[in-house]
PLY file of the C-alpha trace (Angstrom):
ply
format ascii 1.0
element vertex 503
property float x
property float y
property float z
element edge 502
property int vertex1
property int vertex2
end_header
134.16 124.83 144.17
137.91 123.37 143.25
141.26 124.45 143.80
141.38 127.96 143.96
143.54 129.64 141.38
144.42 133.04 139.47
143.99 134.09 136.45
146.70 136.56 134.41
145.77 137.89 131.20
148.77 139.36 129.21
147.78 141.77 126.03
151.11 141.83 123.94
152.01 143.29 121.19
152.04 140.15 119.40
149.44 137.70 120.87
147.02 137.54 123.93
147.75 134.97 126.19
146.02 133.70 129.48
147.51 131.62 132.49
145.98 129.71 135.27
148.15 129.88 138.29
147.95 128.60 141.79
148.25 130.16 144.76
152.39 128.56 145.06
153.00 129.56 141.93
152.94 126.86 139.28
151.86 127.75 136.25
148.71 125.71 135.15
148.15 126.12 131.95
148.79 129.18 128.88
146.63 129.54 125.76
147.34 132.32 123.29
145.60 133.80 120.76
147.11 135.70 117.79
145.35 138.72 116.05
146.56 140.04 112.82
148.27 143.69 112.68
147.26 146.16 110.47
148.94 148.30 108.77
147.43 151.59 106.55
150.13 153.37 106.26
153.84 152.56 106.64
154.70 152.86 109.98
150.95 152.67 111.73
150.33 149.72 113.75
146.76 149.10 114.37
144.33 145.98 115.28
140.06 145.53 115.45
139.51 145.84 119.38
136.19 143.90 119.22
138.74 141.53 117.58
140.96 142.27 120.84
137.94 141.37 122.65
136.71 137.90 121.61
141.04 136.37 121.57
140.74 137.22 125.32
137.49 135.54 125.63
139.00 132.42 123.27
142.14 132.38 125.21
140.57 132.55 128.92
138.37 129.56 128.22
141.07 127.55 126.77
143.08 127.96 129.20
140.38 127.26 132.45
139.79 123.82 129.70
143.30 122.62 129.88
144.04 123.57 133.64
140.81 121.73 134.57
139.19 124.38 136.54
135.58 126.56 135.83
135.27 130.44 136.43
133.68 129.15 140.13
137.41 128.29 140.73
139.23 131.84 139.88
139.83 133.81 143.55
140.93 136.87 140.75
141.79 138.29 137.51
144.65 140.14 137.18
145.19 142.11 134.08
148.96 143.26 132.01
149.62 144.66 128.53
152.04 146.49 126.31
152.02 149.90 128.05
151.38 153.10 125.68
149.30 152.76 121.96
145.79 154.11 122.53
142.28 152.58 122.59
139.59 155.65 122.56
136.11 154.92 123.28
133.26 156.46 123.96
130.99 156.99 126.53
129.08 153.42 126.06
132.33 151.91 126.00
132.36 151.11 122.28
135.86 151.73 120.45
135.91 154.98 117.77
139.41 153.78 116.28
141.50 150.97 116.24
143.34 149.75 118.98
146.64 151.79 118.20
149.66 149.26 119.53
153.01 150.50 121.15
154.73 149.53 117.29
153.11 152.53 115.99
155.02 155.52 114.55
152.21 157.88 113.33
153.55 160.40 115.52
157.13 160.44 115.36
156.72 163.95 113.95
155.20 165.29 116.73
157.92 164.18 118.71
160.38 165.49 116.67
158.34 169.00 116.84
158.39 168.70 120.93
161.74 168.03 121.45
162.92 170.81 119.35
160.51 173.15 120.71
161.67 172.94 124.07
158.41 171.01 125.41
159.74 167.82 125.78
162.21 169.75 128.31
159.97 171.81 130.32
157.58 168.90 131.14
160.95 166.48 132.18
161.03 167.26 135.83
157.43 166.19 135.99
157.06 162.80 133.67
160.97 161.68 134.15
160.79 160.64 130.27
161.43 161.60 127.14
158.37 161.05 124.68
158.32 158.03 122.02
156.28 158.24 119.26
153.36 155.56 120.09
152.97 157.51 123.82
149.11 158.52 124.47
150.82 162.00 125.05
152.30 161.99 121.23
149.03 160.31 119.61
146.72 162.39 121.10
148.57 165.52 120.02
148.86 163.56 116.30
144.90 163.20 116.73
143.75 166.71 117.78
146.55 167.54 114.41
145.08 164.97 111.83
141.45 163.28 113.46
139.69 165.47 115.06
136.66 164.32 114.82
137.36 160.86 116.62
138.06 162.55 119.71
135.16 164.30 119.87
133.64 160.98 119.24
135.38 159.48 122.65
134.53 159.84 126.00
138.19 157.96 127.62
141.98 157.28 126.52
142.66 153.42 127.46
145.82 151.45 127.20
145.00 147.63 125.79
144.18 145.90 128.78
141.97 149.41 130.45
139.92 148.13 127.13
140.11 144.61 128.57
139.03 145.54 132.32
135.92 147.74 130.54
134.85 144.57 128.91
134.77 142.19 131.76
133.49 144.94 133.95
131.91 147.70 132.18
134.11 150.37 134.24
136.55 152.90 132.26
139.71 153.51 134.69
143.43 152.97 134.08
145.90 152.29 136.74
149.26 153.95 138.32
152.24 151.76 136.04
150.04 152.21 133.15
149.46 156.10 133.67
152.33 156.70 134.49
154.14 155.32 131.16
151.94 157.74 129.13
154.33 160.74 129.71
151.06 162.82 130.72
150.89 161.89 134.81
153.08 164.14 137.26
155.29 160.82 138.69
155.49 162.75 141.88
151.40 163.45 142.59
150.73 159.95 141.06
147.95 161.91 138.38
147.30 163.72 135.47
148.69 166.67 135.44
146.64 170.45 133.80
150.09 171.76 133.10
152.03 168.96 131.12
148.58 169.22 129.00
148.35 172.46 128.79
151.97 172.44 127.99
151.08 170.09 125.20
149.13 172.34 123.63
146.18 169.28 124.15
144.87 170.80 127.61
141.04 169.86 126.13
142.00 166.59 126.09
142.39 165.88 129.77
138.72 165.02 129.76
139.94 161.93 128.31
141.86 160.63 131.30
139.95 157.68 132.84
140.40 157.32 137.04
143.82 156.34 138.20
143.33 153.35 140.34
146.57 151.44 142.64
147.55 148.66 140.25
146.42 146.00 143.13
142.92 147.34 143.38
139.87 145.69 142.55
138.44 147.60 139.44
135.18 146.05 139.06
133.40 142.59 138.95
132.84 140.16 135.64
129.44 141.01 134.43
126.73 138.34 134.04
127.18 139.43 130.05
131.21 138.79 129.89
130.27 135.67 132.25
128.68 134.16 129.33
131.62 135.23 126.61
134.43 133.97 128.72
133.57 131.50 130.46
134.55 133.49 134.14
132.30 133.47 137.16
129.68 136.87 137.42
131.01 138.62 140.00
134.56 137.70 140.06
136.98 140.51 141.07
138.84 141.96 138.00
141.82 144.21 139.34
143.67 146.71 137.65
146.99 145.23 136.85
150.20 146.29 135.52
152.07 147.70 132.45
154.03 144.02 131.77
157.19 145.47 132.47
155.95 145.63 135.70
154.76 142.33 135.98
157.55 140.92 135.30
159.58 142.47 137.67
157.38 141.23 140.20
156.83 137.73 139.11
160.70 137.44 138.85
161.09 138.42 142.77
162.62 141.87 142.19
162.07 143.29 145.34
164.84 145.95 146.25
167.20 147.84 144.34
170.30 145.18 143.73
168.70 143.52 141.78
168.93 143.81 137.87
165.16 142.61 135.68
166.73 141.49 132.41
163.75 140.46 129.93
164.94 139.16 126.50
161.75 138.98 124.39
160.37 140.93 121.70
162.48 143.77 123.00
165.74 144.32 125.65
164.08 145.44 128.30
166.38 145.77 131.24
165.46 147.36 134.63
165.20 147.83 138.51
163.48 149.75 141.15
165.31 152.68 142.75
163.53 155.23 145.76
165.01 158.44 143.65
164.16 159.36 139.97
166.76 161.72 137.95
164.73 164.96 137.11
167.14 166.63 135.44
166.65 166.78 131.50
170.55 166.90 130.59
171.78 164.39 132.77
171.24 160.88 131.56
168.09 160.24 130.83
166.72 156.53 131.37
162.83 155.82 131.32
161.34 156.00 134.37
158.07 155.14 135.18
156.23 154.12 138.58
157.14 150.68 140.27
154.83 147.79 140.76
154.93 148.34 144.67
154.70 151.92 146.12
157.60 154.03 146.86
159.26 152.77 144.05
160.69 154.02 140.94
161.04 151.54 137.78
164.27 152.77 135.97
164.43 151.42 132.81
166.75 151.23 129.28
164.60 148.98 126.49
164.54 148.76 122.73
163.73 146.38 120.13
167.06 144.31 120.19
165.91 141.00 121.33
164.86 138.14 119.84
162.62 140.09 117.43
166.21 140.49 115.40
166.53 136.16 115.92
162.49 135.52 114.51
164.54 137.93 111.36
166.88 135.75 110.69
165.22 132.53 111.14
162.20 133.91 108.53
164.53 135.74 106.22
167.87 133.14 106.33
166.94 129.83 107.86
162.90 129.33 106.81
162.97 130.60 103.40
164.01 127.58 101.66
162.16 124.98 104.15
158.84 125.84 103.84
156.08 123.85 106.56
158.84 123.44 109.11
157.87 124.14 112.46
159.51 126.92 114.01
160.54 125.38 117.03
162.58 122.44 115.20
164.44 125.74 113.35
164.97 126.87 117.13
165.97 123.56 119.07
168.48 123.32 115.37
170.00 126.65 116.33
170.41 126.02 120.09
172.37 122.61 119.13
174.17 124.71 116.37
175.44 127.55 119.24
176.21 124.77 121.68
178.21 123.03 119.94
180.61 126.74 118.19
183.69 127.95 120.08
183.16 131.83 120.43
186.89 132.21 119.93
186.36 130.38 116.11
184.23 133.46 115.05
184.56 137.59 114.55
181.49 137.98 113.19
179.61 140.70 115.34
176.05 141.42 114.80
174.12 144.46 115.76
170.86 144.41 116.16
169.25 147.50 115.55
166.94 145.73 112.73
164.17 147.41 115.20
165.50 150.24 116.63
168.59 151.90 117.40
169.84 153.23 120.95
171.21 156.76 119.32
169.65 159.09 117.16
171.57 158.33 113.90
169.38 156.22 111.58
171.56 153.46 111.51
170.25 149.99 110.78
171.72 146.49 111.49
174.24 145.08 110.17
177.11 142.24 110.31
180.60 143.52 110.67
183.75 140.97 110.24
182.60 138.64 107.64
184.70 136.94 105.74
184.49 134.03 103.11
185.39 131.59 106.04
182.19 133.05 108.00
179.79 129.99 107.84
176.01 130.30 108.55
176.37 128.68 112.15
178.62 131.55 112.90
175.86 134.18 111.99
173.57 132.08 113.69
176.01 132.48 117.20
176.27 135.96 116.41
172.94 136.38 116.52
173.05 135.24 119.67
175.87 137.37 120.73
174.89 140.27 119.28
171.60 140.18 121.10
173.54 139.72 124.69
176.51 142.14 123.68
173.55 144.91 122.84
171.84 143.90 126.12
175.23 144.71 128.21
175.11 148.10 126.55
172.09 148.96 127.88
172.83 147.87 131.36
175.73 150.05 131.67
173.66 153.06 130.41
171.15 151.46 133.61
173.49 150.89 135.87
177.21 151.92 134.72
180.18 149.31 134.05
180.29 148.05 137.66
177.69 145.03 138.09
179.62 143.74 141.38
176.75 143.47 144.15
173.96 143.01 141.92
172.01 139.94 141.10
170.57 139.35 137.51
166.63 137.65 137.28
166.79 137.00 133.65
163.78 135.83 131.86
162.19 135.75 128.12
162.67 134.03 125.23
166.47 133.92 125.89
166.35 132.68 129.00
164.28 129.46 127.34
167.27 128.80 125.33
170.27 127.44 127.50
172.74 128.19 125.10
171.95 131.65 124.62
171.17 132.17 128.73
175.07 130.82 128.92
176.76 133.74 126.28
174.13 136.71 128.52
176.52 134.93 131.77
179.36 135.07 129.51
178.91 138.37 128.11
177.81 140.00 131.56
180.52 138.07 133.79
178.01 137.51 136.38
175.88 134.64 137.62
171.92 134.82 135.68
169.27 133.36 137.57
166.34 131.90 135.82
162.95 131.93 136.51
160.95 128.33 136.37
157.81 129.87 134.84
157.41 130.74 131.31
154.79 133.81 131.07
156.19 136.10 133.76
153.33 139.13 133.28
150.83 136.68 133.32
151.84 135.36 136.58
152.66 139.23 137.95
149.47 140.09 137.17
147.32 137.49 138.89
150.10 138.02 141.97
148.45 141.31 141.96
144.87 139.70 141.74
145.93 137.39 145.08
146.61 140.96 146.89
143.81 142.44 146.20
141.70 139.28 147.09
143.74 138.97 150.23
144.68 135.71 149.34
148.54 137.34 149.90
149.00 139.45 152.55
151.97 141.53 151.51
154.05 141.92 148.13
157.18 140.12 150.00
154.11 137.18 151.04
153.53 136.70 147.16
157.03 136.96 146.50
157.91 134.55 148.73
154.99 131.86 148.04
154.39 132.69 144.12
157.98 133.37 142.65
159.61 130.25 141.04
163.40 130.35 140.25
164.93 128.12 137.81
168.88 127.03 137.64
171.46 129.63 137.50
174.02 130.27 135.01
177.70 130.84 135.70
179.72 132.65 133.73
182.48 130.42 132.02
185.67 132.12 133.21
187.93 131.06 129.94
185.08 132.40 128.16
184.49 136.03 129.87
187.92 137.87 128.60
186.73 136.39 125.41
183.18 138.13 125.53
185.50 141.47 126.85
187.20 142.09 123.92
184.18 140.56 121.74
182.26 143.95 123.61
185.00 146.34 122.46
184.15 144.94 118.83
180.68 145.65 119.57
181.58 149.50 120.83
183.64 150.10 117.88
181.02 148.65 115.49
178.24 151.10 117.09
181.02 154.24 116.85
181.15 153.15 112.97
177.61 153.13 112.43
177.04 156.70 113.92
179.33 157.64 110.86
176.90 155.46 108.39
173.37 156.05 109.42
171.35 159.24 108.19
170.84 160.69 104.88
0 1
1 2
2 3
3 4
4 5
5 6
6 7
7 8
8 9
9 10
10 11
11 12
12 13
13 14
14 15
15 16
16 17
17 18
18 19
19 20
20 21
21 22
22 23
23 24
24 25
25 26
26 27
27 28
28 29
29 30
30 31
31 32
32 33
33 34
34 35
35 36
36 37
37 38
38 39
39 40
40 41
41 42
42 43
43 44
44 45
45 46
46 47
47 48
48 49
49 50
50 51
51 52
52 53
53 54
54 55
55 56
56 57
57 58
58 59
59 60
60 61
61 62
62 63
63 64
64 65
65 66
66 67
67 68
68 69
69 70
70 71
71 72
72 73
73 74
74 75
75 76
76 77
77 78
78 79
79 80
80 81
81 82
82 83
83 84
84 85
85 86
86 87
87 88
88 89
89 90
90 91
91 92
92 93
93 94
94 95
95 96
96 97
97 98
98 99
99 100
100 101
101 102
102 103
103 104
104 105
105 106
106 107
107 108
108 109
109 110
110 111
111 112
112 113
113 114
114 115
115 116
116 117
117 118
118 119
119 120
120 121
121 122
122 123
123 124
124 125
125 126
126 127
127 128
128 129
129 130
130 131
131 132
132 133
133 134
134 135
135 136
136 137
137 138
138 139
139 140
140 141
141 142
142 143
143 144
144 145
145 146
146 147
147 148
148 149
149 150
150 151
151 152
152 153
153 154
154 155
155 156
156 157
157 158
158 159
159 160
160 161
161 162
162 163
163 164
164 165
165 166
166 167
167 168
168 169
169 170
170 171
171 172
172 173
173 174
174 175
175 176
176 177
177 178
178 179
179 180
180 181
181 182
182 183
183 184
184 185
185 186
186 187
187 188
188 189
189 190
190 191
191 192
192 193
193 194
194 195
195 196
196 197
197 198
198 199
199 200
200 201
201 202
202 203
203 204
204 205
205 206
206 207
207 208
208 209
209 210
210 211
211 212
212 213
213 214
214 215
215 216
216 217
217 218
218 219
219 220
220 221
221 222
222 223
223 224
224 225
225 226
226 227
227 228
228 229
229 230
230 231
231 232
232 233
233 234
234 235
235 236
236 237
237 238
238 239
239 240
240 241
241 242
242 243
243 244
244 245
245 246
246 247
247 248
248 249
249 250
250 251
251 252
252 253
253 254
254 255
255 256
256 257
257 258
258 259
259 260
260 261
261 262
262 263
263 264
264 265
265 266
266 267
267 268
268 269
269 270
270 271
271 272
272 273
273 274
274 275
275 276
276 277
277 278
278 279
279 280
280 281
281 282
282 283
283 284
284 285
285 286
286 287
287 288
288 289
289 290
290 291
291 292
292 293
293 294
294 295
295 296
296 297
297 298
298 299
299 300
300 301
301 302
302 303
303 304
304 305
305 306
306 307
307 308
308 309
309 310
310 311
311 312
312 313
313 314
314 315
315 316
316 317
317 318
318 319
319 320
320 321
321 322
322 323
323 324
324 325
325 326
326 327
327 328
328 329
329 330
330 331
331 332
332 333
333 334
334 335
335 336
336 337
337 338
338 339
339 340
340 341
341 342
342 343
343 344
344 345
345 346
346 347
347 348
348 349
349 350
350 351
351 352
352 353
353 354
354 355
355 356
356 357
357 358
358 359
359 360
360 361
361 362
362 363
363 364
364 365
365 366
366 367
367 368
368 369
369 370
370 371
371 372
372 373
373 374
374 375
375 376
376 377
377 378
378 379
379 380
380 381
381 382
382 383
383 384
384 385
385 386
386 387
387 388
388 389
389 390
390 391
391 392
392 393
393 394
394 395
395 396
396 397
397 398
398 399
399 400
400 401
401 402
402 403
403 404
404 405
405 406
406 407
407 408
408 409
409 410
410 411
411 412
412 413
413 414
414 415
415 416
416 417
417 418
418 419
419 420
420 421
421 422
422 423
423 424
424 425
425 426
426 427
427 428
428 429
429 430
430 431
431 432
432 433
433 434
434 435
435 436
436 437
437 438
438 439
439 440
440 441
441 442
442 443
443 444
444 445
445 446
446 447
447 448
448 449
449 450
450 451
451 452
452 453
453 454
454 455
455 456
456 457
457 458
458 459
459 460
460 461
461 462
462 463
463 464
464 465
465 466
466 467
467 468
468 469
469 470
470 471
471 472
472 473
473 474
474 475
475 476
476 477
477 478
478 479
479 480
480 481
481 482
482 483
483 484
484 485
485 486
486 487
487 488
488 489
489 490
490 491
491 492
492 493
493 494
494 495
495 496
496 497
497 498
498 499
499 500
500 501
501 502
C-alpha cells in the first residue's frame, strides 16, 4: 500500500469536486465535473440524479489518478454538499424524480403561505429557522399539493450527499447538520419531530425521513458495484459527512465562538459557532443549524450576494465581445485593474442583489453613483467593493457592529484574489486570515472521515494536524476610513432600494 489518504466529495450547486488529502492536510489533487442545471419551468432547478452519480465516479477516478494513489490507499471517504434541495428515491434506491437543487424556487408560495398563517412562527422554537423555498419542509408540502404521485412512489427523502452515500454504500441515511437545515428537525432533541410535520400539514410524510447519523459516524462501506464504478476499494468506510457550510467551517479551523468564518464564493456565507441559539421568533432571526462539533450551534447570515455577481458582470459585460477568451484570463485582468485603482477616485456603488436580497422588498442589483466620468475599470472595482460591503452588512446582522476581539477567516473565490481579499480587510477594518487549501468543504468532509477511521483522535487533533493557514491580510489604515464612508453610502443605497422594489 502507498500513502494513506483521505477523500472528500463535495457536491455543490455548480459542480461536483473530489479532493484527495494527506493526513497532514496537504491537498494532493482536485478533480471536478459539471452537469447542466435543467430549468423545466421558471424558478425551478433540477439535475438528473443518475448523472450526478456518474460525475461523482468520474471525479473520483480522475482525482485518484492525479494524486498517484489507488483506491486501496484511501482510509475513508467523507461527503459534503449543498444543504437542502431534495432527492426522492424508492425502496430500491432509484430516484423517483430529478434531484432538486438548493436554488429551486418552486415552493416560494408555500413559504409565504406558512409565514402568513403563523405556522412558521409556531415551529420556530423547535427549528430555529424561517423557511425558504428550497428547504425540504417547503418542497415536501409542494409535492403533496402538486405531485402526490411522486411521494407515493418514494421511500426516502435524501440530501444530495446522502444520495451519493446511498450510491456508494446501499444505505439510506442522513446526518445531523444536513437534517438540522431542513426545517423539519427539532434542534434540541437532534431528531425529526412529529409536531413539526403536523404543523406543516404533512404528518404522513415523516415516513420519508431516513435514520439520522452523527456527522463523523461511518454510514456504510463501499459496495463492490460502487467500487467498480468509482475506482474506490470495496469495503472502504464512507462517513456521514456535513452540510457544506459546516465542512468548510471545520476545515477553516473554527473551533470556538470568537472566530468568524466567511465563505465568499457563489454565496456570501458568514457564520460562527455558538453555545446558545435564539428561539424567539420576534428577535433577529439568523439561520441556525447544528454545528460541526457536538455542543455547538452554527449561526449563519447568508445570501447569494458574493462572487456570483462578479461572474454575471464578467459574462454580460467583459466576455460578451471576447468569445473564446479564457475566464481565468479575465479574472487576472480584473485583479490587475483593481490593484492599481485608488478607491478614493470612484464613488460608484454596486449593490449585489442579482440573485437574492436580504430584505423583502423585491429590489434587484444596481449601480448607483455613476457619472460620465465613470470608467469600466471603476465599475469592476465597484463590483469587488459591493461584495465586500454586503459582507460587512451581513456580518453586522450576525454579530453586531463591534468586531473587536473576533478573528476573521476568509475562504472561497474572493480569497483567491489578493486585491479582493485586501478590500475585504479594509472594509471590515480587521485582519483577515486566509486558508492555504482551496477546497475547504471537501477537506472538512475528509477530516470527518479521518476522525471516523481513528486517524485523528478528536476535532482539535484534526484541526491541529490538517488545517493550513495562508497569509493574514492587514487592513490599510489610510483606507479604512474611506471604506467606512463608502459603507455609509451603501447603507443609504439599501434604504433607497427599499422604496424602489416591489410592484
